[in-house]
N, C-alpha and C positions, 0 to 999 in steps of 0.2 A: 566362532559364531557368537553373535551378541544375544544375550538373554533379552527377550522381548519386554519383560517386566522392567528390567533395569533401563533399557532404552527409552521406554515410554515415560518413565518417571521424570526425565529431564524436561518434558513438556508439560507436566502437571503444574498448575498454578502459574503458568507463564503469562507474561504480558508483552505488549508490543509498543514500538515507537515508529514514527514516520520521519524519515530523513529526506530532505531535498537538497541536492548539491552539498552533501555532507553536514548539513545543519539540522539538528533535531528540532522538529516543529511541534510534535504532539506525542502524547503517551495515551494508550488506550488498552482496554481489556478484551476487545473483540474485533475481528476482521473477517470479512467474507468476500467471496467472489473473485479471488485471485485466479486469473485465467488468461489465456492467450488464444485469440481466434482471428482468422484472416478472412476478409471478404474480398471478392474479386471486384475491381473497379475498372470501368472503361472510360477513358478520356477521349473526348472528341477533338480537343485542341490543347496545346500546352500554354499555360499562363505563367508569366514571370512575376513573382511577388516583388513588391518594393523592398521589403525587409525579410530576412530569413525567419522562419518560425522559431520562437524562443523555447525550444524543447529543453527539458530539465532531466537530470538523473536523480532518481529517488530510490529509497529502500524501505521495505517494511522489515523491521528488525525484531527478532524474537529473543526475549530475555527469560532466564529462569528466575526462581524466587529469590536468588541471591544477586540479581541484577548482572548476571554474566551472560554475554551474548552467546546464544546457542545456534542460531541460524539467521539467514536473511534472504529476502526476496529482492533482487536488484532489478529495478525497472529502468530501462533505457529509453530515451526519446519519448518522454511522457509529458502530459499536460492535463490540467483539471478540466473535466467536461460538465460536472454537475456538483452543486453543493446545496444541502438542505438542512434545516434545523427544525426540531420538533416544535409543536405548538407551545406558545409561551402564555402563562397566565399568572398574575400576581396572587390569585387565590388558591394556587396549587403548589404542592411540595414535590411534584413529579420531577425526575431528573431530566435535564435538557439533553437531548441526543442530537449530535451533529453528524451528518453523513457527507462524505466527499467521494466522488467518483473520479478516478484517474484513468485516462486512456494511455496506453503505452505500446511501443512497437517491439519490445524485447523483454522477456522475463527470464531471470536466471535464479535458480535456487542454490545458495552458497552456504556451506557449513564450515565454520572456522576450524 
């Protein structure tokens, strides 16, 4: 049986990275809203697209304080649906916050 205190220590002070198609694009200290939910969709007719949807494979990777990967959320068939940036002002020293919403069809929690 794993001691809860020892187990939780590996997540203290952790930080995260976003990988898309195995390329690390961003490092960050907070991430929220990782979930998977299905809505029922009814189609009246079938439409053939000219080009296939360019889905990507992405991962939210968790690292410990020593930059060792401790876990990852693998996102399959994903695409960006929203991006926003905090207000910008030359007279402010506030930190700029970027927010990216990624839709996905599959979520897998993987621990190395």
